[in-house]
N, C-alpha and C positions, 0 to 999 in steps of 0.2 A: 504494500500500500504506500503510495507516494505521500509527500509532506502535505500537499493541498488536501488530499482526502482525509488525512489524519486531523487536520485543523477543522475540517467540516464536521467530522465525527465528534470531536470534543465540543465544538460549538453547539451541535444538536443536543448533546447530553446536558450541557450547561444551561442552554436557553430554550430548547425546543420541547415539544411534547411527543407522545408516541407516534403521531403521524409523521413528524419531521424525521424521527429516527427510522421509521419504516421506509420513507422515500430515499433516505440516504443508503439504507441497506440494499435497496433495489439497484442503486447506482454502483455500489461496491460489487454486487453480483455481476452486473453488466461489464464493469471494468475488468474483473477477473476472467470473464468469458472472452473479452477482446484480447487479453494477454495470452490466450490459449490455454488457460487453466480450466478446462471444461469440467473435469471431475469435481474440482473444488466449487465451481459455480453451481453445479447440480446439488452438491451437498448443502451449500448455503441456501439454495432455493427450497430444499426440503424442510429446512429449519423455519424459513419464513412462512411456509404453508401451514405450519402448526397453528392451532386456534390461538388468537390473540386474547390476552387478558383485558377485560373491560372493568374499570372500577365502578362501584356502585355510587349512589349519590353522596356518600360520606367519604368517597375516595378509597374505600377498602375493598379488597377482593372478596368475592363470595367463596364459600367452601368448595364448590365445584371448580372455580377458577384456580384456587390454591392447589387442588389435586392435579389439575392439568399441568401446572407449573412444576410440580414435583414428580411427574412421571419419569421413569428411568429412560436414559438415552443410550444408544449404542456407543461404545467407546471410540470406534473408528470413524463413524460418519455423523455422529450427533443426531441420529434419527430416533424418534420415539419408539420404544420397544413395546409399548402398550397404549391403549386408547381408552378414554373414559366414555362410557355410554351414558348420555344425559338421562336424568331421572324421568323426564317427560317421554323418553323413548323406550321406557321399560314396560312393554306389554306384559301383563302379569296374570290375565284371566286364562285359566287352563281348564279344559274339560277332560277329566281323567277317570279311569276305573277307580272304585273306592280304595283298593289296596295300594295303588300307586299314589293317589291323593294322600293317603295316610303316611307314606314314606316321606313325601315333601313336608307335610305338616309336622312330622316328628322332628325333622331337622330344624324347622323354624321354632318349635316349642323349646327345644334344647338350647338353641342360641339365646332365646329370650331368658331362659332360666340358668344361664351359664354360671353365674355367681352362686346361686343356690346349689347347683350341682357340685361346684368346686368346694363348697363347705363340707361336703361329704367325700371329698377325694375323687369325684367323678368328673370325667371330661365329656363335653358335648361333642357330637359329630361335627367335624370341621373340614374334612376332605371327602368329597363326593365324586363318584364316577357315574355318569349317566350314559347308557348306551341304547341304541335302537336304530330303526330304519331312518333314512333321510326324511325330513319333514314331520317327524313324529312329535317334536316339541322339546328336544334336549336343550337347545339354546334358550328357548322360551322358559324352560325350567330354571335356568341360571338367572334370567331376568326376574322371574317370580320370586326367587329366594332373595335377590337384592332388594326388591320392592318391599317384601314382607318383613325383612330384617332392618330396613332403613339404611343398608350399607351401599356405598357407591359401587358400581360394576366396572371393573377394569378388565379389558379384554387384551390378551397377549397378541402381538402382531408377529406371527411366525415368519412372515416373509422378510421382516427386518431382523428378527432374532437370529435366524440361521445365517451363518457366515462361512465363507470358503476358507477363511484363515484358521489355522490350527488353534484349537482351544478357545476361540472367540465366541462360538455359539454357547458353550458352557458358561463362559463369563457373563454373557448377556442374560442367560437364564437365571443365574445367581442374582444379578442386579434386579431382575423382576421380583424374585422372591424376597429379597431384602427390602424392596420398596413396599411390598405387601405387609411385611413385618412392622414397618414404621407407621403405617396408617391402616386402620381397619377397613376392609373392603371385601367384596366377592371377587376373587381373582379367577377369571375364566380362561381355561385352556381349551378352546373350541377346536374340535377335531384333533385331539391330542395325539392321534396315531401318527401325525406328521413328525413328531419328535419322540414318540414312545413306542414305535414299532418294534416288533420282536428282533432281538439281535441275531437270532438264528436264521431269520428269513431275509435279512437285508443283504444286498449284494455288496454294499460298502461297509463291511464289518467294522473296520477301524473307527470311522467317523460316527457310525450308528451307535457303536458301543460307548463312545465317549459321551455323547449327548444323553443316551439312556442312563448310563451310570451316574451322570451328574443329576438327572431328574430323580433317580432313585434315592440318592443321598439327600437331596433337598427335601424330598417327601418324607424321608425318615426323620429329618431334623425339624420338620415343619411345626412351628409354634406361634404362627401369626395370630393376631386377635380376631381376624375375620374368617371367611370361608374360602375354600378352594374348590372350584367345580370344574371337572374335566368332562368332555364329551367325546364320543366316538361313534361312528356308524358301524364299524366292524371290530367288535371287541376281541375277536379271535386273533387279530393282527398285533395286539398289544403284547409287550413283554410280560410274561407270566409273573415275574417278581413285582411288577407294578401294582397288581391287584391287591397284594397284601398291605400296601402302603395306604390304601384308602379306608376311611372309617365306615363308608357305606357305598355299596355298588348295587345299582338296580337298573332295570330296563324301563324306558318310557315306551310303552307299547303303541301300536297302531290303534286307532279308535275302533271299538266294536259298534254294533248297531245302535245301542243306547247312546253312546258318546257322539256318533255321527249325527243322530237326530238333534241332540242338544246343541251341537256346534252349528247346525243349520238354523235352528230356531233363534239362537243367540245372534248369529251374524245377520239374519234377516229381520231382527226385532225392530229396526228403525224404519222399515218400509212395509207397506201393506202386502199381504200375500193373498192371492186369489183363492176363492172358495168354490167348490171343494178343492183341497190340495192333498195329493197322495204322498204323505210323508214316508210311508213304508216303501213306496216305489222309488222315491228319491234315495232313501237309505240303501236299497238294493243296488241301485246304479253306482253307488259309491263304495261298495264292498271292497275291502282291501286297500282303500285309499288312505293317504296320510292325512293328519289333521290339517296340515298346510293346504293340501289340495281341496279338502272339504270346504275350508274357509274361503279359498280363492274362487271355487265354483259358485258359492253363494254370493260373494261380492260381485263377480262378473254378471250374474243374473240380475242382481239389484241395479247395477250400472246400466245394463241393457234396458231395464224397465224405465229408469229415469230418463235416459237419452231418447227412448222411443216415445215418450210423452204419456205412457199409460200410468206410470208410477205405481204399478201393481205387478208383483212378481208372479208369473204363472208357472205351473209345473213344467210346461214345455220349455220355458226359458232356462230353468235350472238344468233340465236334462240336456239341453243343447250346450250349456256351459260345461257340463261334465264331459260330454263327448269331445268337445274341442280340447279340453285339458288332457284327456286320455290319448287323443290322437297326436297332440303336440308334445306330450311328455313334460308339460309344465306343472308348476305348483308343487313340486315334490321336494324342493330344497328347504332345509331349515334345521 
């Protein structure tokens, strides 16, 4: 950085506000790019793209803004290793079979009573592995736990965490766990088979073993004040030793007929439904579908009704939406 740029930087810090600093940062990035420092310019841009902290009316940062500021960064590139899911984005209504609902509720009750349990030398469930088919609601389960416990949801960014440099992935993973230890949160390892796949099945035994061994050690030592939730679509691909590190492991199943009808009724509750309406026929058409697909089919039918001017969802509209989703293979991710 030349002398003129340094002077402008110091002047912006001394006299300017956040907007002045941001404009100067843009100029620095462009200057580095013109000098041929393309990689550095890209790294600086990734930092600038991170959410900006906005002060409230008293000039103080909110709790969410402080969390954003304290998220761990990769050592080499300064990129965020995790992201905060805003509370307003925490969908938390789940339609589950009674036994699965009870598993989630038990985790929430134990977290709420953690001090009372501790007085008897008992530990609440803090590390949870959710498995099941795509779209069944595993990620939604993590959001529900965050909502009902009042904890912020921090999702690990595996695309940033994994590094090609020897030992750096494990270092990044440790930084994430240390951050969770400093601040209570629900730490989400979504689709954790990305870093926890079986060491015996991986073609890259050396690197796979290093990252899995690091995760096993961190899980063994886990004593953060919040919760850790991991999800996977294919539990058979995970390293067997990992299962013993979780306090609770259970499946989030595909919805059965009862759950499908409840999902349809809840999703369509804000719009009129034509009478008569064959709910049983609609449920049959969605047999074997994921919760995400059921909800999307109902939403698509509702949108078709609104855009068509009728503002009434007919049975034919819903069946058409189901057929389109099944043909296109959409609505199954989640």
